Structures are given as C-alpha cells and as structure tokens.
N, CA, C and O atoms as a GROMACS GRO file, in nm:
protein
  516
    1UNK      N    1  12.300  11.798   7.023
    1UNK     CA    2  12.234  11.849   7.170
    1UNK      C    3  12.082  11.918   7.145
    1UNK      O    4  11.988  11.893   7.221
    2UNK      N    5  12.072  11.984   7.062
    2UNK     CA    6  11.949  12.029   7.067
    2UNK      C    7  11.827  11.919   7.065
    2UNK      O    8  11.729  11.926   7.139
    3UNK      N    9  11.845  11.844   6.994
    3UNK     CA   10  11.772  11.742   7.011
    3UNK      C   11  11.734  11.665   7.157
    3UNK      O   12  11.638  11.588   7.158
    4UNK      N   13  11.803  11.686   7.265
    4UNK     CA   14  11.834  11.636   7.381
    4UNK      C   15  11.758  11.739   7.460
    4UNK      O   16  11.699  11.702   7.562
    5UNK      N   17  11.755  11.860   7.424
    5UNK     CA   18  11.722  11.958   7.506
    5UNK      C   19  11.555  11.948   7.491
    5UNK      O   20  11.477  11.949   7.587
    6UNK      N   21  11.517  11.938   7.343
    6UNK     CA   22  11.384  11.974   7.368
    6UNK      C   23  11.337  11.777   7.400
    6UNK      O   24  11.214  11.787   7.404
    7UNK      N   25  11.356  11.683   7.414
    7UNK     CA   26  11.292  11.570   7.403
    7UNK      C   27  11.294  11.556   7.562
    7UNK      O   28  11.192  11.497   7.600
    8UNK      N   29  11.377  11.590   7.664
    8UNK     CA   30  11.410  11.572   7.758
    8UNK      C   31  11.252  11.624   7.846
    8UNK      O   32  11.184  11.550   7.916
    9UNK      N   33  11.218  11.786   7.812
    9UNK     CA   34  11.092  11.822   7.875
    9UNK      C   35  10.998  11.777   7.842
    9UNK      O   36  10.913  11.746   7.925
   10UNK      N   37  10.976  11.755   7.686
   10UNK     CA   38  10.857  11.641   7.631
   10UNK      C   39  10.855  11.516   7.724
   10UNK      O   40  10.748  11.496   7.781
   11UNK      N   41  10.943  11.439   7.746
   11UNK     CA   42  10.930  11.322   7.846
   11UNK      C   43  10.876  11.341   7.932
   11UNK      O   44  10.784  11.268   7.970
   12UNK      N   45  10.915  11.446   7.993
   12UNK     CA   46  10.890  11.460   8.158
   12UNK      C   47  10.761  11.510   8.160
   12UNK      O   48  10.694  11.476   8.257
   13UNK      N   49  10.694  11.601   8.053
   13UNK     CA   50  10.563  11.626   8.040
   13UNK      C   51  10.436  11.511   8.042
   13UNK      O   52  10.334  11.491   8.109
   14UNK      N   53  10.499  11.455   7.940
   14UNK     CA   54  10.432  11.285   7.895
   14UNK      C   55  10.456  11.191   8.083
   14UNK      O   56  10.359  11.162   8.153
   15UNK      N   57  10.530  11.176   8.104
   15UNK     CA   58  10.544  11.131   8.226
   15UNK      C   59  10.465  11.151   8.321
   15UNK      O   60  10.403  11.060   8.377
   16UNK      N   61  10.456  11.311   8.360
   16UNK     CA   62  10.326  11.335   8.459
   16UNK      C   63  10.204  11.330   8.441
   16UNK      O   64  10.117  11.320   8.527
   17UNK      N   65  10.191  11.338   8.308
   17UNK     CA   66  10.041  11.350   8.242
   17UNK      C   67   9.975  11.197   8.284
   17UNK      O   68   9.866  11.170   8.332
   18UNK      N   69  10.084  11.116   8.245
   18UNK     CA   70  10.051  10.934   8.225
   18UNK      C   71  10.014  10.924   8.373
   18UNK      O   72   9.904  10.879   8.403
   19UNK      N   73  10.111  10.969   8.481
   19UNK     CA   74  10.095  10.921   8.611
   19UNK      C   75   9.985  10.984   8.708
   19UNK      O   76   9.930  10.937   8.807
   20UNK      N   77   9.973  11.113   8.640
   20UNK     CA   78   9.827  11.138   8.693
   20UNK      C   79   9.726  11.101   8.643
   20UNK      O   80   9.628  11.098   8.718
   21UNK      N   81   9.704  11.057   8.497
   21UNK     CA   82   9.578  10.966   8.456
   21UNK      C   83   9.574  10.821   8.527
   21UNK      O   84   9.466  10.763   8.538
   22UNK      N   85   9.694  10.762   8.576
   22UNK     CA   86   9.682  10.640   8.669
   22UNK      C   87   9.634  10.647   8.789
   22UNK      O   88   9.571  10.559   8.847
   23UNK      N   89   9.669  10.775   8.836
   23UNK     CA   90   9.584  10.804   8.992
   23UNK      C   91   9.479  10.841   8.979
   23UNK      O   92   9.406  10.810   9.073
   24UNK      N   93   9.424  10.907   8.886
   24UNK     CA   94   9.258  10.910   8.885
   24UNK      C   95   9.180  10.802   8.877
   24UNK      O   96   9.064  10.789   8.918
   25UNK      N   97   9.274  10.694   8.803
   25UNK     CA   98   9.179  10.594   8.744
   25UNK      C   99   9.216  10.462   8.856
   25UNK      O  100   9.223  10.346   8.815
   26UNK      N  101   9.233  10.491   8.967
   26UNK     CA  102   9.272  10.392   9.092
   26UNK      C  103   9.117  10.354   9.090
   26UNK      O  104   9.035  10.428   9.036
   27UNK      N  105   9.081  10.229   9.152
   27UNK     CA  106   8.959  10.191   9.217
   27UNK      C  107   8.914  10.269   9.310
   27UNK      O  108   8.797  10.304   9.295
   28UNK      N  109   8.978  10.313   9.414
   28UNK     CA  110   8.958  10.398   9.535
   28UNK      C  111   8.874  10.533   9.515
   28UNK      O  112   8.781  10.587   9.576
   29UNK      N  113   8.973  10.571   9.364
   29UNK     CA  114   8.895  10.711   9.330
   29UNK      C  115   8.770  10.680   9.308
   29UNK      O  116   8.691  10.774   9.317
   30UNK      N  117   8.727  10.575   9.281
   30UNK     CA  118   8.571  10.576   9.185
   30UNK      C  119   8.492  10.493   9.310
   30UNK      O  120   8.398  10.417   9.286
   31UNK      N  121   8.544  10.519   9.449
   31UNK     CA  122   8.450  10.427   9.556
   31UNK      C  123   8.360  10.534   9.600
   31UNK      O  124   8.381  10.655   9.594
   32UNK      N  125   8.243  10.464   9.651
   32UNK     CA  126   8.125  10.550   9.702
   32UNK      C  127   8.160  10.568   9.859
   32UNK      O  128   8.191  10.469   9.924
   33UNK      N  129   8.155  10.682   9.913
   33UNK     CA  130   8.115  10.727  10.042
   33UNK      C  131   8.004  10.722  10.096
   33UNK      O  132   7.913  10.709  10.013
   34UNK      N  133   7.964  10.727  10.225
   34UNK     CA  134   7.867  10.709  10.309
   34UNK      C  135   7.819  10.849  10.396
   34UNK      O  136   7.904  10.936  10.412
   35UNK      N  137   7.733  10.861  10.429
   35UNK     CA  138   7.688  11.013  10.477
   35UNK      C  139   7.606  10.962  10.631
   35UNK      O  140   7.593  10.840  10.637
   36UNK      N  141   7.573  11.009  10.704
   36UNK     CA  142   7.540  10.958  10.855
   36UNK      C  143   7.653  10.945  10.942
   36UNK      O  144   7.759  11.000  10.911
   37UNK      N  145   7.642  10.872  11.061
   37UNK     CA  146   7.721  10.884  11.152
   37UNK      C  147   7.871  10.798  11.122
   37UNK      O  148   7.892  10.682  11.088
   38UNK      N  149   7.960  10.909  11.151
   38UNK     CA  150   8.105  10.849  11.137
   38UNK      C  151   8.112  10.762  11.242
   38UNK      O  152   8.225  10.713  11.243
   39UNK      N  153   8.063  10.730  11.306
   39UNK     CA  154   8.094  10.590  11.391
   39UNK      C  155   8.075  10.449  11.322
   39UNK      O  156   8.121  10.342  11.363
   40UNK      N  157   7.993  10.470  11.203
   40UNK     CA  158   7.976  10.335  11.137
   40UNK      C  159   8.021  10.376  10.975
   40UNK      O  160   7.984  10.300  10.885
   41UNK      N  161   8.082  10.467  10.950
   41UNK     CA  162   8.134  10.512  10.837
   41UNK      C  163   8.187  10.415  10.730
   41UNK      O  164   8.274  10.343  10.780
   42UNK      N  165   8.168  10.391  10.617
   42UNK     CA  166   8.201  10.309  10.490
   42UNK      C  167   8.203  10.367  10.365
   42UNK      O  168   8.171  10.482  10.336
   43UNK      N  169   8.255  10.253  10.271
   43UNK     CA  170   8.234  10.320  10.136
   43UNK      C  171   8.265  10.195  10.072
   43UNK      O  172   8.336  10.108  10.122
   44UNK      N  173   8.201  10.188   9.941
   44UNK     CA  174   8.228  10.072   9.864
   44UNK      C  175   8.323  10.074   9.744
   44UNK      O  176   8.372  10.178   9.702
   45UNK      N  177   8.345   9.956   9.692
   45UNK     CA  178   8.459   9.946   9.591
   45UNK      C  179   8.433  10.009   9.467
   45UNK      O  180   8.531  10.038   9.399
   46UNK      N  181   8.308  10.039   9.420
   46UNK     CA  182   8.309  10.096   9.307
   46UNK      C  183   8.160  10.150   9.305
   46UNK      O  184   8.089  10.113   9.399
   47UNK      N  185   8.092  10.253   9.189
   47UNK     CA  186   7.981  10.341   9.184
   47UNK      C  187   7.892  10.249   9.085
   47UNK      O  188   7.769  10.251   9.085
   48UNK      N  189   7.977  10.161   8.993
   48UNK     CA  190   7.886  10.115   8.882
   48UNK      C  191   7.943   9.997   8.882
   48UNK      O  192   8.065   9.988   8.900
   49UNK      N  193   7.845   9.860   8.855
   49UNK     CA  194   7.898   9.745   8.846
   49UNK      C  195   7.833   9.666   8.739
   49UNK      O  196   7.720   9.616   8.738
   50UNK      N  197   7.920   9.665   8.653
   50UNK     CA  198   7.887   9.590   8.496
   50UNK      C  199   7.837   9.482   8.518
   50UNK      O  200   7.808   9.432   8.627
   51UNK      N  201   7.822   9.433   8.394
   51UNK     CA  202   7.756   9.283   8.357
   51UNK      C  203   7.840   9.201   8.407
   51UNK      O  204   7.772   9.142   8.492
   52UNK      N  205   7.953   9.154   8.410
   52UNK     CA  206   8.080   9.116   8.450
   52UNK      C  207   8.103   9.116   8.595
   52UNK      O  208   8.150   9.010   8.637
   53UNK      N  209   8.077   9.230   8.700
   53UNK     CA  210   8.078   9.212   8.801
   53UNK      C  211   7.992   9.094   8.910
   53UNK      O  212   7.878   9.053   8.893
   54UNK      N  213   8.075   9.061   9.010
   54UNK     CA  214   8.033   8.941   9.094
   54UNK      C  215   7.983   9.016   9.214
   54UNK      O  216   7.868   8.993   9.250
   55UNK      N  217   8.060   9.106   9.283
   55UNK     CA  218   8.008   9.122   9.426
   55UNK      C  219   8.025   9.264   9.423
   55UNK      O  220   8.093   9.319   9.337
   56UNK      N  221   7.949   9.341   9.539
   56UNK     CA  222   7.974   9.457   9.579
   56UNK      C  223   8.003   9.481   9.712
   56UNK      O  224   7.924   9.480   9.808
   57UNK      N  225   8.142   9.506   9.711
   57UNK     CA  226   8.255   9.502   9.850
   57UNK      C  227   8.207   9.623   9.934
   57UNK      O  228   8.205   9.730   9.873
   58UNK      N  229   8.168   9.625  10.067
   58UNK     CA  230   8.152   9.748  10.153
   58UNK      C  231   8.292   9.711  10.247
   58UNK      O  232   8.337   9.601  10.279
   59UNK      N  233   8.336   9.838  10.276
   59UNK     CA  234   8.454   9.848  10.380
   59UNK      C  235   8.412   9.959  10.483
   59UNK      O  236   8.384  10.076  10.454
   60UNK      N  237   8.411   9.892  10.626
   60UNK     CA  238   8.360  10.043  10.680
   60UNK      C  239   8.430   9.986  10.846
   60UNK      O  240   8.504   9.892  10.872
   61UNK      N  241   8.360  10.098  10.938
   61UNK     CA  242   8.416  10.076  11.073
   61UNK      C  243   8.286  10.010  11.139
   61UNK      O  244   8.172  10.035  11.097
   62UNK      N  245   8.313   9.918  11.249
   62UNK     CA  246   8.252   9.833  11.338
   62UNK      C  247   8.244   9.872  11.491
   62UNK      O  248   8.300   9.790  11.564
   63UNK      N  249   8.198   9.959  11.543
   63UNK     CA  250   8.176   9.969  11.683
   63UNK      C  251   8.172   9.853  11.795
   63UNK      O  252   8.235   9.827  11.898
   64UNK      N  253   8.040   9.785  11.703
   64UNK     CA  254   7.995   9.648  11.776
   64UNK      C  255   7.930   9.562  11.695
   64UNK      O  256   7.970   9.544  11.580
   65UNK      N  257   7.824   9.501  11.742
   65UNK     CA  258   7.767   9.426  11.588
   65UNK      C  259   7.694   9.508  11.497
   65UNK      O  260   7.596   9.573  11.532
   66UNK      N  261   7.736   9.507  11.389
   66UNK     CA  262   7.666   9.589  11.276
   66UNK      C  263   7.583   9.523  11.212
   66UNK      O  264   7.567   9.402  11.224
   67UNK      N  265   7.506   9.616  11.117
   67UNK     CA  266   7.393   9.523  11.010
   67UNK      C  267   7.444   9.611  10.887
   67UNK      O  268   7.442   9.734  10.888
   68UNK      N  269   7.478   9.551  10.808
   68UNK     CA  270   7.515   9.602  10.679
   68UNK      C  271   7.391   9.530  10.561
   68UNK      O  272   7.371   9.410  10.544
   69UNK      N  273   7.319   9.647  10.488
   69UNK     CA  274   7.211   9.599  10.431
   69UNK      C  275   7.200   9.683  10.296
   69UNK      O  276   7.227   9.801  10.272
   70UNK      N  277   7.153   9.584  10.223
   70UNK     CA  278   7.134   9.614  10.069
   70UNK      C  279   6.973   9.635  10.038
   70UNK      O  280   6.882   9.558  10.070
   71UNK      N  281   6.962   9.760   9.969
   71UNK     CA  282   6.829   9.789   9.916
   71UNK      C  283   6.816   9.877   9.775
   71UNK      O  284   6.874   9.978   9.736
   72UNK      N  285   6.726   9.804   9.726
   72UNK     CA  286   6.681   9.834   9.597
   72UNK      C  287   6.626   9.976   9.595
   72UNK      O  288   6.570  10.019   9.696
   73UNK      N  289   6.636  10.038   9.504
   73UNK     CA  290   6.591  10.221   9.525
   73UNK      C  291   6.447  10.191   9.512
   73UNK      O  292   6.406  10.095   9.447
   74UNK      N  293   6.372  10.275   9.573
   74UNK     CA  294   6.226  10.297   9.592
   74UNK      C  295   6.171  10.182   9.681
   74UNK      O  296   6.053  10.187   9.716
   75UNK      N  297   6.251  10.075   9.722
   75UNK     CA  298   6.185   9.975   9.827
   75UNK      C  299   6.237   9.987   9.950
   75UNK      O  300   6.359  10.002   9.952
   76UNK      N  301   6.169   9.984  10.077
   76UNK     CA  302   6.219   9.984  10.205
   76UNK      C  303   6.232   9.838  10.224
   76UNK      O  304   6.154   9.820  10.317
   77UNK      N  305   6.263   9.766  10.205
   77UNK     CA  306   6.281   9.628  10.223
   77UNK      C  307   6.403   9.568  10.194
   77UNK      O  308   6.423   9.532  10.079
   78UNK      N  309   6.494   9.550  10.287
   78UNK     CA  310   6.643   9.508  10.246
   78UNK      C  311   6.635   9.358  10.156
   78UNK      O  312   6.572   9.254  10.179
   79UNK      N  313   6.717   9.392  10.058
   79UNK     CA  314   6.747   9.285   9.941
   79UNK      C  315   6.829   9.170   9.995
   79UNK      O  316   6.798   9.052   9.978
   80UNK      N  317   6.925   9.208  10.055
   80UNK     CA  318   7.002   9.152  10.122
   80UNK      C  319   7.068   9.191  10.287
   80UNK      O  320   7.068   9.310  10.321
   81UNK      N  321   7.114   9.100  10.368
   81UNK     CA  322   7.167   9.139  10.493
   81UNK      C  323   7.247   9.068  10.533
   81UNK      O  324   7.236   8.946  10.546
   82UNK      N  325   7.373   9.158  10.567
   82UNK     CA  326   7.508   9.102  10.630
   82UNK      C  327   7.506   9.134  10.807
   82UNK      O  328   7.446   9.234  10.847
   83UNK      N  329   7.557   9.067  10.878
   83UNK     CA  330   7.589   9.105  11.006
   83UNK      C  331   7.748   9.122  11.050
   83UNK      O  332   7.811   9.019  11.026
   84UNK      N  333   7.801   9.194  11.090
   84UNK     CA  334   7.931   9.222  11.120
   84UNK      C  335   7.960   9.196  11.284
   84UNK      O  336   7.892   9.262  11.363
   85UNK      N  337   8.054   9.106  11.334
   85UNK     CA  338   8.040   9.097  11.444
   85UNK      C  339   8.185   9.134  11.528
   85UNK      O  340   8.199   9.169  11.645
   86UNK      N  341   8.294   9.108  11.412
   86UNK     CA  342   8.426   9.167  11.456
   86UNK      C  343   8.437   9.339  11.454
   86UNK      O  344   8.411   9.416  11.361
   87UNK      N  345   8.484   9.367  11.588
   87UNK     CA  346   8.502   9.526  11.606
   87UNK      C  347   8.607   9.535  11.562
   87UNK      O  348   8.694   9.447  11.567
   88UNK      N  349   8.620   9.680  11.497
   88UNK     CA  350   8.738   9.732  11.462
   88UNK      C  351   8.711   9.736  11.284
   88UNK      O  352   8.596   9.778  11.269
   89UNK      N  353   8.778   9.708  11.146
   89UNK     CA  354   8.761   9.761  11.056
   89UNK      C  355   8.688   9.630  10.995
   89UNK      O  356   8.703   9.528  11.062
   90UNK      N  357   8.615   9.620  10.881
   90UNK     CA  358   8.560   9.511  10.824
   90UNK      C  359   8.560   9.560  10.696
   90UNK      O  360   8.573   9.674  10.651
   91UNK      N  361   8.540   9.428  10.634
   91UNK     CA  362   8.536   9.390  10.463
   91UNK      C  363   8.403   9.332  10.439
   91UNK      O  364   8.419   9.219  10.485
   92UNK      N  365   8.280   9.339  10.396
   92UNK     CA  366   8.186   9.254  10.337
   92UNK      C  367   8.147   9.242  10.190
   92UNK      O  368   8.159   9.336  10.112
   93UNK      N  369   8.093   9.110  10.152
   93UNK     CA  370   8.058   9.146   9.994
   93UNK      C  371   7.920   9.095   9.977
   93UNK      O  372   7.874   9.007  10.050
   94UNK      N  373   7.863   9.143   9.895
   94UNK     CA  374   7.686   9.132   9.855
   94UNK      C  375   7.744   9.040   9.722
   94UNK      O  376   7.836   9.067   9.644
   95UNK      N  377   7.668   8.940   9.725
   95UNK     CA  378   7.706   8.885   9.564
   95UNK      C  379   7.585   8.938   9.478
   95UNK      O  380   7.471   8.955   9.521
   96UNK      N  381   7.632   8.962   9.343
   96UNK     CA  382   7.525   9.006   9.247
   96UNK      C  383   7.456   8.941   9.217
   96UNK      O  384   7.373   8.985   9.138
   97UNK      N  385   7.445   8.794   9.261
   97UNK     CA  386   7.405   8.666   9.173
   97UNK      C  387   7.255   8.708   9.195
   97UNK      O  388   7.220   8.750   9.306
   98UNK      N  389   7.168   8.697   9.091
   98UNK     CA  390   7.018   8.726   9.119
   98UNK      C  391   6.941   8.854   9.141
   98UNK      O  392   6.821   8.877   9.153
   99UNK      N  393   7.066   8.942   9.141
   99UNK     CA  394   7.023   9.080   9.137
   99UNK      C  395   6.956   9.145   9.011
   99UNK      O  396   6.998   9.110   8.901
  100UNK      N  397   6.879   9.215   9.017
  100UNK     CA  398   6.820   9.262   8.901
  100UNK      C  399   6.887   9.386   8.859
  100UNK      O  400   6.969   9.442   8.933
  101UNK      N  401   6.844   9.445   8.707
  101UNK     CA  402   6.936   9.584   8.685
  101UNK      C  403   6.900   9.691   8.771
  101UNK      O  404   6.783   9.678   8.807
  102UNK      N  405   6.953   9.791   8.816
  102UNK     CA  406   6.881   9.906   8.871
  102UNK      C  407   6.958   9.996   8.943
  102UNK      O  408   7.073  10.004   8.900
  103UNK      N  409   6.932  10.068   9.044
  103UNK     CA  410   6.979  10.149   9.149
  103UNK      C  411   6.958  10.057   9.300
  103UNK      O  412   6.861   9.990   9.334
  104UNK      N  413   7.084  10.079   9.369
  104UNK     CA  414   7.081  10.015   9.493
  104UNK      C  415   7.159  10.122   9.590
  104UNK      O  416   7.251  10.198   9.560
  105UNK      N  417   7.091  10.101   9.717
  105UNK     CA  418   7.157  10.164   9.851
  105UNK      C  419   7.218  10.050   9.919
  105UNK      O  420   7.186   9.933   9.904
  106UNK      N  421   7.312  10.099   9.999
  106UNK     CA  422   7.368  10.040  10.125
  106UNK      C  423   7.351  10.126  10.261
  106UNK      O  424   7.386  10.243  10.273
  107UNK      N  425   7.296  10.055  10.352
  107UNK     CA  426   7.269  10.145  10.459
  107UNK      C  427   7.350  10.038  10.567
  107UNK      O  428   7.344   9.916  10.549
  108UNK      N  429   7.420  10.096  10.675
  108UNK     CA  430   7.462  10.027  10.775
  108UNK      C  431   7.408  10.100  10.931
  108UNK      O  432   7.391  10.220  10.951
  109UNK      N  433   7.388   9.985  11.033
  109UNK     CA  434   7.321  10.020  11.134
  109UNK      C  435   7.404   9.943  11.254
  109UNK      O  436   7.460   9.835  11.232
  110UNK      N  437   7.408  10.003  11.372
  110UNK     CA  438   7.496   9.950  11.466
  110UNK      C  439   7.421  10.033  11.606
  110UNK      O  440   7.349  10.133  11.594
  111UNK      N  441   7.448   9.981  11.711
  111UNK     CA  442   7.406  10.040  11.862
  111UNK      C  443   7.533   9.986  11.961
  111UNK      O  444   7.602   9.884  11.953
  112UNK      N  445   7.534  10.087  12.048
  112UNK     CA  446   7.614  10.099  12.179
  112UNK      C  447   7.559  10.126  12.256
  112UNK      O  448   7.521  10.242  12.243
  113UNK      N  449   7.508  10.055  12.392
  113UNK     CA  450   7.403  10.118  12.513
  113UNK      C  451   7.289  10.157  12.453
  113UNK      O  452   7.209  10.097  12.382
  114UNK      N  453   7.296  10.292  12.500
  114UNK     CA  454   7.133  10.342  12.410
  114UNK      C  455   7.164  10.403  12.284
  114UNK      O  456   7.074  10.435  12.207
  115UNK      N  457   7.331  10.428  12.244
  115UNK     CA  458   7.319  10.494  12.120
  115UNK      C  459   7.320  10.417  12.009
  115UNK      O  460   7.372  10.308  11.985
  116UNK      N  461   7.227  10.522  11.918
  116UNK     CA  462   7.221  10.390  11.825
  116UNK      C  463   7.323  10.480  11.666
  116UNK      O  464   7.362  10.596  11.677
  117UNK      N  465   7.342  10.417  11.570
  117UNK     CA  466   7.448  10.479  11.471
  117UNK      C  467   7.376  10.440  11.355
  117UNK      O  468   7.306  10.339  11.356
  118UNK      N  469   7.389  10.524  11.237
  118UNK     CA  470   7.331  10.523  11.083
  118UNK      C  471   7.399  10.559  10.992
  118UNK      O  472   7.474  10.654  11.015
  119UNK      N  473   7.398  10.501  10.863
  119UNK     CA  474   7.502  10.554  10.761
  119UNK      C  475   7.448  10.493  10.644
  119UNK      O  476   7.408  10.377  10.641
  120UNK      N  477   7.447  10.589  10.531
  120UNK     CA  478   7.420  10.520  10.396
  120UNK      C  479   7.464  10.595  10.288
  120UNK      O  480   7.488  10.716  10.298
  121UNK      N  481   7.476  10.530  10.184
  121UNK     CA  482   7.543  10.567  10.057
  121UNK      C  483   7.528  10.728  10.052
  121UNK      O  484   7.439  10.774  10.123
  122UNK      N  485   7.610  10.820   9.971
  122UNK     CA  486   7.576  10.931   9.944
  122UNK      C  487   7.483  10.966   9.830
  122UNK      O  488   7.411  11.065   9.818
  123UNK      N  489   7.502  10.853   9.740
  123UNK     CA  490   7.420  10.846   9.606
  123UNK      C  491   7.412  10.687   9.599
  123UNK      O  492   7.478  10.607   9.664
  124UNK      N  493   7.311  10.659   9.501
  124UNK     CA  494   7.287  10.495   9.474
  124UNK      C  495   7.369  10.440   9.362
  124UNK      O  496   7.395  10.495   9.255
  125UNK      N  497   7.403  10.331   9.401
  125UNK     CA  498   7.476  10.231   9.309
  125UNK      C  499   7.412  10.217   9.207
  125UNK      O  500   7.289  10.221   9.205
  126UNK      N  501   7.509  10.191   9.078
  126UNK     CA  502   7.428  10.121   8.948
  126UNK      C  503   7.459   9.974   8.943
  126UNK      O  504   7.576   9.936   8.938
  127UNK      N  505   7.357   9.889   8.943
  127UNK     CA  506   7.417   9.783   8.872
  127UNK      C  507   7.358   9.745   8.736
  127UNK      O  508   7.239   9.767   8.711
  128UNK      N  509   7.446   9.684   8.643
  128UNK     CA  510   7.382   9.684   8.528
  128UNK      C  511   7.422   9.514   8.470
  128UNK      O  512   7.525   9.446   8.484
  129UNK      N  513   7.288   9.486   8.401
  129UNK     CA  514   7.267   9.308   8.389
  129UNK      C  515   7.249   9.323   8.243
  129UNK      O  516   7.229   9.225   8.173
   0.00000   0.00000   0.00000
C-alpha cells in the first residue's frame, strides 16, 4: 500500500510536466504575429525555416483585396507577392525554392474606399539553407 501512495503522486506530476511540454512545443506557440493594423492582422506558421522546409505559410484576415509580400532584410523590393481575393480568413504559402538563407519579413497591405491598412511581422523570419 505504501508503494501505491508514493507512485500515484509521482505519475501525476510526470503527466502534468509531459502535457505542459507538449503544449509548449505546438506549432502555433512558435508562430510569428504581426504588428500594425488589426484589419489585416496575420501570423506565420513558424519563426525559423530549416533546410528541409518547403514553404512559409501565412494566415490572416482579409477585408478586401489584399497583397501579401515577402521581403529580404535590407531590401525594399519584394521577393515574392501573392494577392488574396477571398474576403474573410485566408491561408497563403510562399515557396522557399530559390530563396537564399537569411532573414525575411512579410508585409500585408489592403484598402477599402479611402482607408489603407498595413501590417508587418513583429520580428524577421529566419530561412536556413
């Protein structure tokens, strides 16, 4: 009986620690959020893309036609541009094929009537090659 009294609390503690580790390691926990207008808020699927990664996935809100653009750090010319026409939530993917290693930024632009909306990542994404 003494053995059961000692093992049960130990198993409960191990279970709680294990479930906490799983919660922290979820993909969403490492997604990068945007700053700027909440009308075009978005996030990516990760902060760092390894050598084996194939795409950067961007999830966001779309009040109207929206432009989702990928920039390399230090360059103000977009590397890739995707247009989103579906109003509501969207999911777009930038292929990593042909991108060099380095840091990248995602910017989203949209407008409605005379209002313009813009958002960008809080921090740069890292692409490893």
